[in-house]
N, C-alpha and C positions, 0 to 999 in steps of 0.2 A: 179812723178806726176801721179795721178790716172785719169781714164777716165770714162765717162758715156754717155748714150744716153739721150739727152735733147730735149725737145720741148719748144719753147718760145711763142707759140700761138696754140690754138686748130686747128685741121685740119686733113688732110689725112696723110698717111705714110710719105709723103715728108717733113713734119715739123720736123721729127726726125733727129737729127744730133749727130755726135760723137764729144765730147768736153772734154777738160781737166778740172778737178775739184780738189779742195784742200780739204783734210780731216784733221781735228784737231786730237789730241790725244783723246782717249775715256775718258769721264768724269766719275763721280761716278755712279756706277750701269750700265755702258755701256761697250760694247765689239766692237772691230774692227775685222771685218770678211773679209777675202780675198776670193772672189767668185771663185769657180771652175766650176759652172754651174748655169744657170738662166732659169727658166721656162717661157713659153709664154702662155697667156690665153686671152680669148675674152674680159675679163674685162679691159685688157690693152688698147684695142681699144676704149672702152667706155670712159675712161679717156682722151686718146689722142684726140678724136674727140670733146670733150666738152660735151658729153652726160651726164657724171658724173662730178660733180664740181671738179675743180682743187684744189690741196692742197696748192698752192702758186702762185707766179708770173711765175715760170717755172716748168716744169714737168719732172721728171725722172720716166718713166713707169717701170712696172715689179712687179709682186706680189708674187713671190716665188723664192728661190735660196738656194744653198748649198755652203759650203766653209769651210775654216779653220780659227780658232781663231788665230789672229795675236797679239793682245794685249788686256788687260782687265783693266778697270778702278777701282778705289777704291771701296771697299765694294762688289765686285763680288765674289760669292762663287760657287763652283761646275763647273766652266769653266776655262780652262787654255790654254795658247798658244799651238797650235798644235792639239787641239781637233777638230774633225769634227762635224759640226753643220748644221742645216737647219732651215728655217723659212718661214712664209707667212705674208705679210703685203699688204695693198692696193696698194702701189707704192714704187718706189725707188730701185728696185732690179737690173735694167739694168745698172750696174756699175761694175768696176773691183774690188771695195772694198767699204764697207760702215760701219758706226757705228750704232749700234742698242742697245736698252735696253736688258739687259741680260735675262730678264724674257720672251722675245719673241723668244728666241732661243731654239731649241730642239736638244739634243745630238743625233748623228746618231749611230745606231748599226752597227757592222761589216757586217751584212747581207744585208745592204742597201747601194748601191753605191751613190756617189755624184750626178751623172746624174739622177739616179732613184729618189733620194730624191728631186732634183730640179723639177722633172716632176710631183711629187705627193703631195707636201705639200699643194698646193691650190686645185688641182683637187681631190686628194685622201681624204683630209679632207672634201671637199664638198660632195663627195660620201658618206662618213661616216655619216655626219649629216643628209643628205637627207633620208637615209633608216633606221637610228636609232632614229632620233628625229623629223624631219620635218613631215614625215609620216613613223612611225615605222612599218616596214613590218612584216608579220607573214607567216609561212610556209603555202602553199596552196593558197595564194593570187595570183592575176595576176595584173601586172602593165605594163604601156606603157612608154617607154623612147624615147624621140626624140633625134636626133644627136647621135645615138647609136654607131657610129664609131669614135666619138670624144674622147678626153682625159678623160672626166668624164664618158661618155657613156660606154667606154670599161671597165672601172673599175666597174661601176654599174652592167653590165651584169654578170661579174664573181662573184661579191659579192652576188647578188640576187640569182644566181643559187645555191650557197653553202648554202643559207638559205631556200631552198626549195620553192622559189618564181618563178613563171613563168613570164619571162620577154619578152615582145613584143617590138621590136625596130623599128624606122624608120631611114633610111639613104639614101643618094643620090648617086645612081649608083650601078651597080652590084658588083664592087670591094669592096665598102664600106659595102654593104649588106653581102658579103662573110666574110669580116673581123669581123663584129659584130657577125655573126653566130658562128665564131670560139672563141668567148669570152663570151659564156654563154647564149646567147639569144635563146629562143625557136623558135621564128618567127621574121623575119626582113622584113620590107616592104620598097620597093623602092618608095619613095614619088614622084619621077619624073615620075613614070610609071602610076600613077593614084591616086584615092582618098584613103587615108589610113584609113578613118573612117569605110567604109564598110568592109574592110579587117579585121580590129580589131573586129568589131561586128560579122562577120562570124566566126572568130577564137575563139570567146567567146560564141558562140551559142546565140548571141543577148543580152547577159547580160551586156556586157561592162567590163571595168577594175576597180579595186579597187582604183587605183591612176594613175595619169599621171605626170611624171617628165618632165617639158617642159622648155628647155633653148633657144628655138627658138623665141617664142614670137608672133609677129604680124601675121606671116604666118600660125601659127598652133593653136592658143589658141581656136578658135571657134571649130575646129575639135577635139581638146583635150577634151573639155566639152562634145561633142557629143559621145565620146568614154567611158565616165564614167558610171558606174552602179549607181543606186539610192544611194544617200548619199555618193558618192565617193569623193575623194580628188584631187584637182587640185593644183599642186605645180609648181609655175612659178619662176624659179631661174635664168633666163637670157633672153636676147632679141637679139639674133644674127641677126634676120631679122627686128628688129625694136620694138619700145615700143607698149604696149597694149593700145593705146590711146582711143579706142572705147569700152573697157571693162567696164561693169557696174555691180554693185553688184547684180542687178536683173537678170543677166544672169545665176546666180547660182540656180535660183528658178525652172528651168525646171526639176531638179532631186534632189532637196534639197542638192546640192553639197556644199562642203567646199572648201576654197582656202586659200593659204598663199603665201607670197612673201619673202622667207628667204634670208638672207645674211650671208655668212660664218663667217665674223668677229664678229657677234653677238653670234656665237656658239663656239668661241674660245677666248672669251673676257678676261678670266682669265688665268693665267699661269697654274693653275691646270687643267682646262678643255682642254686647248691646249695640254698639255703633255699627258693627259689621252687619248684623241682622237688619237694623234700621235702614242702613244704606241700601240693602237689597230690596227692602220693602218700598222705600221712597222711589227707587229706580223703576220698580214695577208699576208704581202709580204714574210716574212721569211719562213712561213709555206707553201707557194705556193698557198694559197687561191687566191691571186692576183698576176698576172704577168703583171706589167705595160709595156706598149708598147711605145717606143720612135720612132715615125714615121719619124722624120726629125730633122736635126741639122743645125744651122746657126752659123756663127761667131757673137759674140755680136755686133760688129760694123755694122753688116748687119741686124739689127733689123727691119729697114724699109721694106726690101723685105720679111722678115718673117711675118710682119703685113699684107702685100699684099696677101701673100699666105693664111694666116689664114682667112682673110675677103673674099677671093675668093673661100673659101671652097675647097682649093687644098691640105689640110693636112689631115692626119689620125693619131689617137692616140695623143701623146704628142709631142710638139716641144721644143727643148732645145737650148738655146743660150750659146755658149762657149766663155768666155773671152779670 
């Protein structure tokens, strides 16, 4: 009997329970994967709380995982029992095993461990599309990254530094500031200590930054716009502090700004794009361009306390759940 973390109604972490599930044999084009590690992300809390629509009557959260192929269905080519694989999907990863379409799985190279893969499939691919597609950075530019000590933030700092981009970050508390500085950031601002806007403007001689990558949302978006140079880009890719309910398109007029609200799964919609981005991500890890940091581990059955820690901003780097 397999097990999963299940929520039967939207709510706080207490709605999450450890429950037995039945898995059928994989059908045509499908693969049964036994999980070895599952990643935790803020988007998991959005689904659990009901902020994002549920996929059905019950919810199994979890958007990234790694594991081993246990069985393949008819017509599956290129994957065999025993192969190490990883994936990212909106939900369903918080389980001991699951069945997935073969074209959503990415084979893992030897240089990437299961835990690292589970920690970067969603966060690392997010970092990839943010700086290569959503706002494609160029050497010599300056950007601002909120939540610089988080899972995506630490990857962004390293990747931006290797591209010759000056990265300014915000983080909460001296320990997180120090951690971000160790991961490629030129300047990191403790948002608890004062207004980050003036510090950013001072650091850029009043010019502002070329782009702001903002995953915080309600608490930061106004300041983010105030940090932009003329015709700068505001990339809102999350809302850990709440949604941008008061944002209006006219708010962009103060500096002829642009804005977008990207979602990872639109950037890995095809198997070809998924594998291409994943290959570049894994290459960056293998070459040491990126050193993913797993800040904490929880047992999979302890997903509820893991959600509490994440929402309480008590985590750094990535969090991995171990079946």
